[in-house]
All heavy atoms as TSV, in Angstrom:
chain	resi	resn	atom	element	x	y	z
A	1	MET	N	N	0.840	-1.170	0.045
A	1	MET	CA	C	-0.025	-0.001	-0.015
A	1	MET	C	C	0.878	1.280	-0.042
A	1	MET	O	O	1.808	1.413	0.808
A	1	MET	CB	C	-0.912	-0.021	1.257
A	1	MET	CG	C	-1.821	1.157	1.340
A	1	MET	SD	S	-3.020	0.996	2.649
A	1	MET	CE	C	-2.337	2.190	3.762
A	2	TYR	N	N	0.610	2.166	-0.870
A	2	TYR	CA	C	1.404	3.390	-1.041
A	2	TYR	C	C	0.702	4.489	-0.267
A	2	TYR	O	O	-0.527	4.703	-0.362
A	2	TYR	CB	C	1.567	3.810	-2.481
A	2	TYR	CG	C	2.390	5.067	-2.656
A	2	TYR	CD1	C	3.751	5.018	-2.514
A	2	TYR	CD2	C	1.795	6.247	-2.940
A	2	TYR	CE1	C	4.532	6.105	-2.664
A	2	TYR	CE2	C	2.570	7.402	-3.153
A	2	TYR	CZ	C	3.902	7.312	-2.969
A	2	TYR	OH	O	4.704	8.406	-3.142
A	3	ILE	N	N	1.456	5.225	0.541
A	3	ILE	CA	C	0.928	6.360	1.298
A	3	ILE	C	C	1.374	7.634	0.628
A	3	ILE	O	O	2.588	7.897	0.517
A	3	ILE	CB	C	1.398	6.314	2.765
A	3	ILE	CG1	C	0.914	5.062	3.474
A	3	ILE	CG2	C	0.920	7.538	3.539
A	3	ILE	CD1	C	1.411	4.871	4.838
A	4	PHE	N	N	0.455	8.445	0.142
A	4	PHE	CA	C	0.779	9.715	-0.455
A	4	PHE	C	C	1.163	10.734	0.613
A	4	PHE	O	O	0.683	10.664	1.730
A	4	PHE	CB	C	-0.436	10.312	-1.222
A	4	PHE	CG	C	-0.810	9.507	-2.460
A	4	PHE	CD1	C	-1.824	8.582	-2.439
A	4	PHE	CD2	C	-0.058	9.700	-3.613
A	4	PHE	CE1	C	-2.118	7.921	-3.605
A	4	PHE	CE2	C	-0.366	9.055	-4.728
A	4	PHE	CZ	C	-1.410	8.091	-4.721
A	5	PRO	N	N	2.048	11.682	0.279
A	5	PRO	CA	C	2.375	12.746	1.306
A	5	PRO	C	C	1.145	13.621	1.584
A	5	PRO	O	O	0.430	13.993	0.640
A	5	PRO	CB	C	3.522	13.508	0.619
A	5	PRO	CG	C	3.462	13.146	-0.824
A	5	PRO	CD	C	2.796	11.836	-0.905
A	6	VAL	N	N	0.983	13.928	2.829
A	6	VAL	CA	C	-0.157	14.754	3.264
A	6	VAL	C	C	0.459	16.172	3.580
A	6	VAL	O	O	1.370	16.235	4.371
A	6	VAL	CB	C	-0.860	14.221	4.494
A	6	VAL	CG1	C	-1.958	15.072	4.951
A	6	VAL	CG2	C	-1.321	12.817	4.195
A	7	VAL	N	N	-0.081	17.168	2.950
A	7	VAL	CA	C	0.408	18.563	3.125
A	7	VAL	C	C	-0.554	19.278	4.012
A	7	VAL	O	O	-1.766	19.410	3.691
A	7	VAL	CB	C	0.583	19.274	1.814
A	7	VAL	CG1	C	1.141	20.672	2.010
A	7	VAL	CG2	C	1.514	18.496	0.891
A	8	VAL	N	N	-0.131	19.755	5.199
A	8	VAL	CA	C	-0.949	20.456	6.140
A	8	VAL	C	C	-0.512	21.899	6.195
A	8	VAL	O	O	0.613	22.216	6.498
A	8	VAL	CB	C	-0.914	19.816	7.521
A	8	VAL	CG1	C	-1.766	20.548	8.509
A	8	VAL	CG2	C	-1.293	18.374	7.470
A	9	THR	N	N	-1.477	22.812	5.910
A	9	THR	CA	C	-1.196	24.238	6.007
A	9	THR	C	C	-1.903	24.738	7.291
A	9	THR	O	O	-3.091	24.461	7.471
A	9	THR	CB	C	-1.660	25.028	4.793
A	9	THR	OG1	O	-1.117	24.471	3.674
A	9	THR	CG2	C	-1.307	26.480	4.861
A	10	PHE	N	N	-1.170	25.447	8.164
A	10	PHE	CA	C	-1.750	25.830	9.446
A	10	PHE	C	C	-1.254	27.198	9.874
A	10	PHE	O	O	-0.259	27.620	9.404
A	10	PHE	CB	C	-1.474	24.787	10.502
A	10	PHE	CG	C	-0.038	24.580	10.799
A	10	PHE	CD1	C	0.601	25.282	11.875
A	10	PHE	CD2	C	0.743	23.699	10.055
A	10	PHE	CE1	C	1.933	25.080	12.155
A	10	PHE	CE2	C	2.108	23.518	10.301
A	10	PHE	CZ	C	2.681	24.218	11.368
A	11	LYS	N	N	-1.979	27.820	10.753
A	11	LYS	CA	C	-1.596	29.049	11.435
A	11	LYS	C	C	-1.168	28.735	12.868
A	11	LYS	O	O	-1.788	27.854	13.497
A	11	LYS	CB	C	-2.677	30.075	11.384
A	11	LYS	CG	C	-2.955	30.609	10.007
A	11	LYS	CD	C	-3.910	31.797	10.070
A	11	LYS	CE	C	-3.934	32.476	8.781
A	11	LYS	NZ	N	-4.183	33.890	8.925
A	12	THR	N	N	-0.185	29.444	13.328
A	12	THR	CA	C	0.299	29.133	14.726
A	12	THR	C	C	-0.676	29.511	15.775
A	12	THR	O	O	-0.538	28.982	16.888
A	12	THR	CB	C	1.692	29.769	14.915
A	12	THR	OG1	O	1.555	31.168	14.629
A	12	THR	CG2	C	2.727	29.179	13.994
A	13	SER	N	N	-1.613	30.390	15.514
A	13	SER	CA	C	-2.665	30.770	16.481
A	13	SER	C	C	-3.837	31.251	15.722
A	13	SER	O	O	-3.862	31.286	14.522
A	13	SER	CB	C	-2.128	31.819	17.443
A	13	SER	OG	O	-2.011	33.050	16.857
A	14	ASN	N	N	-4.897	31.665	16.433
A	14	ASN	CA	C	-6.121	32.112	15.786
A	14	ASN	C	C	-6.148	33.614	15.481
A	14	ASN	O	O	-7.090	34.147	15.060
A	14	ASN	CB	C	-7.332	31.673	16.582
A	14	ASN	CG	C	-7.341	32.300	17.980
A	14	ASN	OD1	O	-6.413	32.979	18.373
A	14	ASN	ND2	N	-8.374	32.053	18.764
A	15	ARG	N	N	-5.061	34.292	15.714
A	15	ARG	CA	C	-4.924	35.707	15.432
A	15	ARG	C	C	-4.836	36.034	13.932
A	15	ARG	O	O	-4.327	35.159	13.188
A	15	ARG	CB	C	-3.744	36.328	16.153
A	15	ARG	CG	C	-3.767	36.071	17.642
A	15	ARG	CD	C	-3.580	37.345	18.381
A	15	ARG	NE	N	-3.625	37.072	19.782
A	15	ARG	CZ	C	-4.150	37.947	20.617
A	15	ARG	NH1	N	-4.729	39.021	20.144
A	15	ARG	NH2	N	-4.200	37.710	21.878
A	16	ALA	N	N	-5.204	37.167	13.521
A	16	ALA	CA	C	-5.172	37.532	12.101
A	16	ALA	C	C	-3.771	37.630	11.584
A	16	ALA	O	O	-3.485	37.343	10.426
A	16	ALA	CB	C	-5.911	38.820	11.899
A	17	ASN	N	N	-2.803	38.085	12.395
A	17	ASN	CA	C	-1.417	38.242	11.924
A	17	ASN	C	C	-0.522	37.052	12.228
A	17	ASN	O	O	0.672	37.180	12.181
A	17	ASN	CB	C	-0.792	39.516	12.532
A	17	ASN	CG	C	-0.751	39.443	14.041
A	17	ASN	OD1	O	-1.349	38.573	14.672
A	17	ASN	ND2	N	0.005	40.347	14.627
A	18	ALA	N	N	-1.091	35.867	12.524
A	18	ALA	CA	C	-0.295	34.707	12.860
A	18	ALA	C	C	0.381	34.210	11.568
A	18	ALA	O	O	-0.165	34.303	10.468
A	18	ALA	CB	C	-1.217	33.607	13.407
A	19	LYS	N	N	1.546	33.645	11.713
A	19	LYS	CA	C	2.280	33.121	10.586
A	19	LYS	C	C	1.612	31.876	10.018
A	19	LYS	O	O	1.145	31.058	10.776
A	19	LYS	CB	C	3.710	32.792	10.999
A	19	LYS	CG	C	4.509	33.969	11.396
A	19	LYS	CD	C	5.909	33.771	11.011
A	19	LYS	CE	C	6.706	35.007	11.352
A	19	LYS	NZ	N	7.440	35.499	10.314
A	20	THR	N	N	1.581	31.782	8.699
A	20	THR	CA	C	1.078	30.611	8.062
A	20	THR	C	C	2.244	29.648	7.726
A	20	THR	O	O	3.196	30.121	7.096
A	20	THR	CB	C	0.288	30.952	6.747
A	20	THR	OG1	O	-0.715	31.853	7.128
A	20	THR	CG2	C	-0.259	29.726	6.134
A	21	LYS	N	N	2.139	28.421	8.108
A	21	LYS	CA	C	3.233	27.499	7.860
A	21	LYS	C	C	2.683	26.219	7.214
A	21	LYS	O	O	1.484	26.055	7.169
A	21	LYS	CB	C	3.879	27.041	9.238
A	21	LYS	CG	C	4.551	28.260	9.934
A	21	LYS	CD	C	5.188	27.807	11.202
A	21	LYS	CE	C	5.853	28.984	11.898
A	21	LYS	NZ	N	6.552	28.600	13.148
A	22	GLN	N	N	3.601	25.445	6.664
A	22	GLN	CA	C	3.201	24.219	5.961
A	22	GLN	C	C	4.083	23.066	6.451
A	22	GLN	O	O	5.303	23.203	6.621
A	22	GLN	CB	C	3.393	24.438	4.502
A	22	GLN	CG	C	2.583	23.513	3.625
A	22	GLN	CD	C	2.649	23.930	2.191
A	22	GLN	OE1	O	3.671	24.054	1.598
A	22	GLN	NE2	N	1.477	24.170	1.622
A	23	LYS	N	N	3.467	21.916	6.600
A	23	LYS	CA	C	4.170	20.719	7.058
A	23	LYS	C	C	3.808	19.570	6.120
A	23	LYS	O	O	2.656	19.381	5.833
A	23	LYS	CB	C	3.718	20.405	8.495
A	23	LYS	CG	C	4.301	19.157	9.056
A	23	LYS	CD	C	5.614	19.406	9.675
A	23	LYS	CE	C	6.068	18.071	10.375
A	23	LYS	NZ	N	7.400	18.102	10.718
A	24	VAL	N	N	4.802	18.825	5.625
A	24	VAL	CA	C	4.552	17.657	4.804
A	24	VAL	C	C	4.824	16.400	5.643
A	24	VAL	O	O	5.883	16.229	6.262
A	24	VAL	CB	C	5.572	17.674	3.592
A	24	VAL	CG1	C	5.326	16.460	2.731
A	24	VAL	CG2	C	5.371	18.909	2.784
A	25	ILE	N	N	3.784	15.596	5.701
A	25	ILE	CA	C	3.844	14.383	6.518
A	25	ILE	C	C	3.864	13.197	5.543
A	25	ILE	O	O	2.906	13.032	4.795
A	25	ILE	CB	C	2.607	14.289	7.433
A	25	ILE	CG1	C	2.624	15.563	8.309
A	25	ILE	CG2	C	2.654	13.036	8.306
A	25	ILE	CD1	C	1.285	15.831	8.864
A	26	ARG	N	N	4.940	12.422	5.556
A	26	ARG	CA	C	5.096	11.362	4.618
A	26	ARG	C	C	4.854	9.970	5.169
A	26	ARG	O	O	4.740	9.016	4.427
A	26	ARG	CB	C	6.473	11.403	3.966
A	26	ARG	CG	C	6.775	12.709	3.287
A	26	ARG	CD	C	8.130	12.660	2.564
A	26	ARG	NE	N	8.478	13.971	2.060
A	26	ARG	CZ	C	8.091	14.448	0.870
A	26	ARG	NH1	N	7.294	13.711	0.121
A	26	ARG	NH2	N	8.443	15.584	0.486
A	27	ASN	N	N	4.791	9.860	6.504
A	27	ASN	CA	C	4.688	8.526	7.089
A	27	ASN	C	C	3.321	8.198	7.682
A	27	ASN	O	O	3.161	7.189	8.296
A	27	ASN	CB	C	5.794	8.314	8.174
A	27	ASN	CG	C	5.664	9.331	9.277
A	27	ASN	OD1	O	4.854	10.252	9.167
A	27	ASN	ND2	N	6.450	9.178	10.268
A	28	LYS	N	N	2.352	9.018	7.450
A	28	LYS	CA	C	0.994	8.815	7.915
A	28	LYS	C	C	0.001	9.074	6.785
A	28	LYS	O	O	0.261	9.846	5.918
A	28	LYS	CB	C	0.653	9.715	9.106
A	28	LYS	CG	C	1.494	9.447	10.288
A	28	LYS	CD	C	1.118	10.272	11.448
A	28	LYS	CE	C	2.127	9.979	12.510
A	28	LYS	NZ	N	1.763	10.214	13.862
A	29	ASN	N	N	-1.163	8.395	6.814
A	29	ASN	CA	C	-2.129	8.643	5.854
A	29	ASN	C	C	-3.118	9.747	6.311
A	29	ASN	O	O	-2.995	10.260	7.435
A	29	ASN	CB	C	-2.922	7.342	5.468
A	29	ASN	CG	C	-3.654	6.744	6.603
A	29	ASN	OD1	O	-3.891	7.416	7.631
A	29	ASN	ND2	N	-4.064	5.521	6.472
A	30	VAL	N	N	-4.028	10.123	5.481
A	30	VAL	CA	C	-4.935	11.285	5.757
A	30	VAL	C	C	-5.754	10.996	6.988
A	30	VAL	O	O	-6.002	11.922	7.839
A	30	VAL	CB	C	-5.816	11.580	4.542
A	30	VAL	CG1	C	-6.767	12.735	4.840
A	30	VAL	CG2	C	-5.016	11.883	3.371
A	31	ASP	N	N	-6.276	9.801	7.177
A	31	ASP	CA	C	-7.130	9.476	8.314
A	31	ASP	C	C	-6.389	9.670	9.663
A	31	ASP	O	O	-6.928	10.136	10.613
A	31	ASP	CB	C	-7.671	8.072	8.192
A	31	ASP	CG	C	-8.624	7.934	7.044
A	31	ASP	OD1	O	-9.293	8.937	6.699
A	31	ASP	OD2	O	-8.681	6.822	6.453
A	32	GLU	N	N	-5.088	9.283	9.650
A	32	GLU	CA	C	-4.297	9.417	10.870
A	32	GLU	C	C	-4.039	10.928	11.160
A	32	GLU	O	O	-3.959	11.314	12.318
A	32	GLU	CB	C	-2.946	8.674	10.759
A	32	GLU	CG	C	-3.170	7.176	10.710
A	32	GLU	CD	C	-1.859	6.471	10.427
A	32	GLU	OE1	O	-0.890	7.099	9.917
A	32	GLU	OE2	O	-1.811	5.221	10.725
A	33	VAL	N	N	-3.829	11.739	10.134
A	33	VAL	CA	C	-3.623	13.177	10.353
A	33	VAL	C	C	-4.865	13.837	10.839
A	33	VAL	O	O	-4.804	14.726	11.707
A	33	VAL	CB	C	-3.111	13.785	9.015
A	33	VAL	CG1	C	-3.012	15.288	9.186
A	33	VAL	CG2	C	-1.751	13.208	8.641
A	34	LEU	N	N	-5.998	13.503	10.323
A	34	LEU	CA	C	-7.254	14.101	10.719
A	34	LEU	C	C	-7.750	13.662	12.094
A	34	LEU	O	O	-8.617	14.288	12.675
A	34	LEU	CB	C	-8.355	13.812	9.650
A	34	LEU	CG	C	-8.149	14.530	8.343
A	34	LEU	CD1	C	-9.233	14.097	7.368
A	34	LEU	CD2	C	-8.177	16.015	8.478
A	35	ASP	N	N	-7.244	12.545	12.625
A	35	ASP	CA	C	-7.634	12.071	13.942
A	35	ASP	C	C	-7.236	13.039	15.005
A	35	ASP	O	O	-6.107	13.528	15.013
A	35	ASP	CB	C	-7.002	10.716	14.156
A	35	ASP	CG	C	-7.509	10.053	15.431
A	35	ASP	OD1	O	-8.570	10.436	15.944
A	35	ASP	OD2	O	-6.788	9.131	15.890
A	36	VAL	N	N	-8.146	13.347	15.896
A	36	VAL	CA	C	-7.923	14.326	16.938
A	36	VAL	C	C	-6.870	13.902	17.950
A	36	VAL	O	O	-6.097	14.646	18.477
A	36	VAL	CB	C	-9.248	14.699	17.649
A	36	VAL	CG1	C	-9.054	15.648	18.768
A	36	VAL	CG2	C	-10.257	15.187	16.687
A	37	ASN	N	N	-6.779	12.618	18.186
A	37	ASN	CA	C	-5.863	12.072	19.218
A	37	ASN	C	C	-4.461	11.939	18.702
A	37	ASN	O	O	-3.562	11.666	19.482
A	37	ASN	CB	C	-6.359	10.696	19.690
A	37	ASN	CG	C	-7.767	10.864	20.356
A	37	ASN	OD1	O	-8.025	11.845	20.986
A	37	ASN	ND2	N	-8.615	9.873	20.188
A	38	THR	N	N	-4.171	12.098	17.422
A	38	THR	CA	C	-2.853	11.896	16.867
A	38	THR	C	C	-1.994	13.223	17.093
A	38	THR	O	O	-2.486	14.286	16.787
A	38	THR	CB	C	-2.906	11.637	15.377
A	38	THR	OG1	O	-3.659	10.458	15.170
A	38	THR	CG2	C	-1.529	11.394	14.824
A	39	LYS	N	N	-0.875	13.071	17.665
A	39	LYS	CA	C	0.049	14.196	17.848
A	39	LYS	C	C	1.040	14.226	16.702
A	39	LYS	O	O	1.678	13.221	16.431
A	39	LYS	CB	C	0.843	14.080	19.150
A	39	LYS	CG	C	-0.059	13.941	20.380
A	39	LYS	CD	C	-0.802	15.193	20.660
A	39	LYS	CE	C	-1.568	15.058	21.959
A	39	LYS	NZ	N	-2.916	15.381	21.901
A	40	ILE	N	N	1.146	15.317	15.982
A	40	ILE	CA	C	2.041	15.453	14.877
A	40	ILE	C	C	3.218	16.364	15.243
A	40	ILE	O	O	2.957	17.477	15.646
A	40	ILE	CB	C	1.355	15.976	13.637
A	40	ILE	CG1	C	0.159	15.078	13.232
A	40	ILE	CG2	C	2.297	16.180	12.466
A	40	ILE	CD1	C	-0.710	15.690	12.219
A	41	PRO	N	N	4.441	15.838	15.262
A	41	PRO	CA	C	5.572	16.702	15.611
A	41	PRO	C	C	5.700	17.874	14.647
A	41	PRO	O	O	5.596	17.747	13.442
A	41	PRO	CB	C	6.791	15.767	15.500
A	41	PRO	CG	C	6.201	14.390	15.522
A	41	PRO	CD	C	4.807	14.491	14.935
A	42	GLY	N	N	5.903	19.050	15.198
A	42	GLY	CA	C	6.084	20.233	14.384
A	42	GLY	C	C	4.824	21.045	14.242
A	42	GLY	O	O	4.879	22.170	13.792
A	43	ILE	N	N	3.658	20.473	14.688
A	43	ILE	CA	C	2.420	21.261	14.624
A	43	ILE	C	C	1.922	21.359	16.080
A	43	ILE	O	O	1.604	20.382	16.669
A	43	ILE	CB	C	1.337	20.517	13.760
A	43	ILE	CG1	C	1.861	20.416	12.341
A	43	ILE	CG2	C	0.019	21.325	13.823
A	43	ILE	CD1	C	0.896	19.706	11.396
A	44	PRO	N	N	1.863	22.635	16.611
A	44	PRO	CA	C	1.420	22.755	17.988
A	44	PRO	C	C	-0.058	22.426	18.125
A	44	PRO	O	O	-0.841	22.440	17.183
A	44	PRO	CB	C	1.621	24.251	18.310
A	44	PRO	CG	C	2.009	24.857	17.012
A	44	PRO	CD	C	2.244	23.846	15.988
A	45	GLU	N	N	-0.483	22.102	19.368
A	45	GLU	CA	C	-1.888	21.759	19.649
A	45	GLU	C	C	-2.817	22.869	19.415
A	45	GLU	O	O	-3.924	22.676	19.038
A	45	GLU	CB	C	-1.989	21.205	21.028
A	45	GLU	CG	C	-1.369	19.827	21.239
A	45	GLU	CD	C	-1.705	19.231	22.581
A	45	GLU	OE1	O	-2.720	19.615	23.141
A	45	GLU	OE2	O	-0.875	18.470	23.107
A	46	LYS	N	N	-2.364	24.104	19.650
A	46	LYS	CA	C	-3.288	25.275	19.503
A	46	LYS	C	C	-3.297	25.789	18.031
A	46	LYS	O	O	-3.954	26.746	17.732
A	46	LYS	CB	C	-2.820	26.398	20.413
A	46	LYS	CG	C	-1.475	26.969	20.109
A	46	LYS	CD	C	-1.117	28.056	21.040
A	46	LYS	CE	C	0.231	28.685	20.680
A	46	LYS	NZ	N	0.552	29.819	21.447
A	47	ALA	N	N	-2.646	25.111	17.115
A	47	ALA	CA	C	-2.576	25.517	15.745
A	47	ALA	C	C	-3.952	25.435	15.055
A	47	ALA	O	O	-4.726	24.511	15.386
A	47	ALA	CB	C	-1.591	24.746	14.971
A	48	VAL	N	N	-4.261	26.361	14.129
A	48	VAL	CA	C	-5.471	26.328	13.395
A	48	VAL	C	C	-5.151	25.855	12.002
A	48	VAL	O	O	-4.401	26.472	11.218
A	48	VAL	CB	C	-6.091	27.783	13.281
A	48	VAL	CG1	C	-7.346	27.736	12.480
A	48	VAL	CG2	C	-6.326	28.266	14.689
A	49	ILE	N	N	-5.658	24.646	11.646
A	49	ILE	CA	C	-5.416	24.057	10.357
A	49	ILE	C	C	-6.296	24.706	9.290
A	49	ILE	O	O	-7.538	24.755	9.463
A	49	ILE	CB	C	-5.668	22.501	10.396
A	49	ILE	CG1	C	-4.624	21.880	11.358
A	49	ILE	CG2	C	-5.507	21.917	9.005
A	49	ILE	CD1	C	-4.755	20.400	11.504
A	50	THR	N	N	-5.707	25.252	8.247
A	50	THR	CA	C	-6.448	25.945	7.174
A	50	THR	C	C	-6.721	25.093	6.007
A	50	THR	O	O	-7.788	25.137	5.420
A	50	THR	CB	C	-5.776	27.241	6.792
A	50	THR	OG1	O	-4.470	26.919	6.310
A	50	THR	CG2	C	-5.703	28.261	7.973
A	51	HIS	N	N	-5.761	24.306	5.586
A	51	HIS	CA	C	-5.923	23.427	4.383
A	51	HIS	C	C	-5.208	22.090	4.642
A	51	HIS	O	O	-4.174	22.046	5.262
A	51	HIS	CB	C	-5.275	24.059	3.115
A	51	HIS	CG	C	-5.946	25.348	2.685
A	51	HIS	ND1	N	-5.459	26.585	3.070
A	51	HIS	CD2	C	-7.041	25.554	1.956
A	51	HIS	CE1	C	-6.235	27.486	2.558
A	51	HIS	NE2	N	-7.200	26.912	1.852
A	52	ILE	N	N	-5.735	21.032	4.000
A	52	ILE	CA	C	-5.057	19.750	3.969
A	52	ILE	C	C	-5.093	19.268	2.494
A	52	ILE	O	O	-6.175	19.241	1.932
A	52	ILE	CB	C	-5.690	18.753	4.917
A	52	ILE	CG1	C	-5.556	19.203	6.362
A	52	ILE	CG2	C	-5.114	17.365	4.699
A	52	ILE	CD1	C	-6.153	18.219	7.381
A	53	GLY	N	N	-3.959	18.907	1.996
A	53	GLY	CA	C	-3.931	18.463	0.635
A	53	GLY	C	C	-3.210	17.088	0.571
A	53	GLY	O	O	-2.463	16.724	1.460
A	54	LEU	N	N	-3.453	16.370	-0.498
A	54	LEU	CA	C	-2.936	15.011	-0.644
A	54	LEU	C	C	-2.096	14.974	-1.888
A	54	LEU	O	O	-2.666	15.121	-3.017
A	54	LEU	CB	C	-4.070	13.995	-0.659
A	54	LEU	CG	C	-3.675	12.540	-0.687
A	54	LEU	CD1	C	-2.957	12.195	0.596
A	54	LEU	CD2	C	-4.897	11.675	-0.844
A	55	GLY	N	N	-0.817	14.731	-1.831
A	55	GLY	CA	C	0.060	14.639	-2.951
A	55	GLY	C	C	1.110	15.707	-2.995
A	55	GLY	O	O	1.089	16.685	-2.321
A	56	GLU	N	N	2.110	15.524	-3.916
A	56	GLU	CA	C	3.202	16.420	-4.080
A	56	GLU	C	C	2.807	17.752	-4.674
A	56	GLU	O	O	3.473	18.762	-4.493
A	56	GLU	CB	C	4.250	15.787	-4.974
A	56	GLU	CG	C	4.932	14.537	-4.415
A	56	GLU	CD	C	5.952	14.822	-3.344
A	56	GLU	OE1	O	6.457	15.958	-3.393
A	56	GLU	OE2	O	6.204	13.943	-2.501
A	57	ASN	N	N	1.694	17.809	-5.404
A	57	ASN	CA	C	1.258	19.062	-6.056
A	57	ASN	C	C	0.923	20.144	-5.109
A	57	ASN	O	O	0.877	21.319	-5.429
A	57	ASN	CB	C	0.118	18.792	-6.989
A	57	ASN	CG	C	0.511	17.942	-8.126
A	57	ASN	OD1	O	1.617	17.895	-8.543
A	57	ASN	ND2	N	-0.434	17.173	-8.681
A	58	PHE	N	N	0.522	19.866	-3.857
A	58	PHE	CA	C	0.076	20.843	-2.880
A	58	PHE	C	C	1.222	21.506	-2.097
A	58	PHE	O	O	0.985	22.416	-1.367
A	58	PHE	CB	C	-0.933	20.187	-1.921
A	58	PHE	CG	C	-2.218	19.837	-2.583
A	58	PHE	CD1	C	-2.540	18.555	-2.914
A	58	PHE	CD2	C	-3.138	20.838	-2.857
A	58	PHE	CE1	C	-3.708	18.224	-3.529
A	58	PHE	CE2	C	-4.363	20.529	-3.497
A	58	PHE	CZ	C	-4.619	19.217	-3.798
A	59	ILE	N	N	2.449	21.022	-2.290
A	59	ILE	CA	C	3.552	21.623	-1.573
A	59	ILE	C	C	3.833	23.014	-2.186
A	59	ILE	O	O	4.020	23.162	-3.350
A	59	ILE	CB	C	4.796	20.731	-1.686
A	59	ILE	CG1	C	4.534	19.381	-1.039
A	59	ILE	CG2	C	6.007	21.461	-1.052
A	59	ILE	CD1	C	5.618	18.394	-1.179
A	60	GLY	N	N	3.760	24.006	-1.334
A	60	GLY	CA	C	4.062	25.382	-1.763
A	60	GLY	C	C	2.835	26.119	-2.203
A	60	GLY	O	O	2.915	27.312	-2.511
A	61	LYS	N	N	1.672	25.557	-2.240
A	61	LYS	CA	C	0.457	26.310	-2.665
A	61	LYS	C	C	-0.206	26.857	-1.433
A	61	LYS	O	O	0.339	26.886	-0.385
A	61	LYS	CB	C	-0.472	25.313	-3.395
A	61	LYS	CG	C	0.048	24.921	-4.732
A	61	LYS	CD	C	-1.002	24.208	-5.574
A	61	LYS	CE	C	-0.459	23.891	-6.888
A	61	LYS	NZ	N	-1.417	23.218	-7.787
A	62	PHE	N	N	-1.447	27.321	-1.619
A	62	PHE	CA	C	-2.264	27.913	-0.556
A	62	PHE	C	C	-1.778	29.233	-0.063
A	62	PHE	O	O	-1.844	29.559	1.095
A	62	PHE	CB	C	-2.445	26.957	0.649
A	62	PHE	CG	C	-3.037	25.610	0.284
A	62	PHE	CD1	C	-2.362	24.432	0.525
A	62	PHE	CD2	C	-4.281	25.487	-0.288
A	62	PHE	CE1	C	-2.868	23.195	0.204
A	62	PHE	CE2	C	-4.780	24.263	-0.608
A	62	PHE	CZ	C	-4.118	23.161	-0.342
A	63	GLY	N	N	-1.198	29.987	-0.979
A	63	GLY	CA	C	-0.896	31.412	-0.600
A	63	GLY	C	C	0.325	31.584	0.215
A	63	GLY	O	O	0.410	32.561	1.002
A	64	LEU	N	N	1.271	30.699	0.204
A	64	LEU	CA	C	2.498	30.887	1.031
A	64	LEU	C	C	3.484	31.695	0.271
A	64	LEU	O	O	3.658	31.653	-0.887
A	64	LEU	CB	C	3.125	29.496	1.406
A	64	LEU	CG	C	2.312	28.697	2.381
A	64	LEU	CD1	C	2.984	27.357	2.639
A	64	LEU	CD2	C	2.110	29.379	3.688
């Protein structure tokens, strides 16, 4: 089974001037990333996830 890279775009807080960052997760599938109980290194718990993409094409998109 092949696992596509999951691209998560998030803001570090819910403020309007918060930095938008992007994280590529290559060792988990989409269901594991969307699970509330899964802790992803590099993404803080208070982060606001704005977009989730599946595949290499989403790296660098979403207005970064």
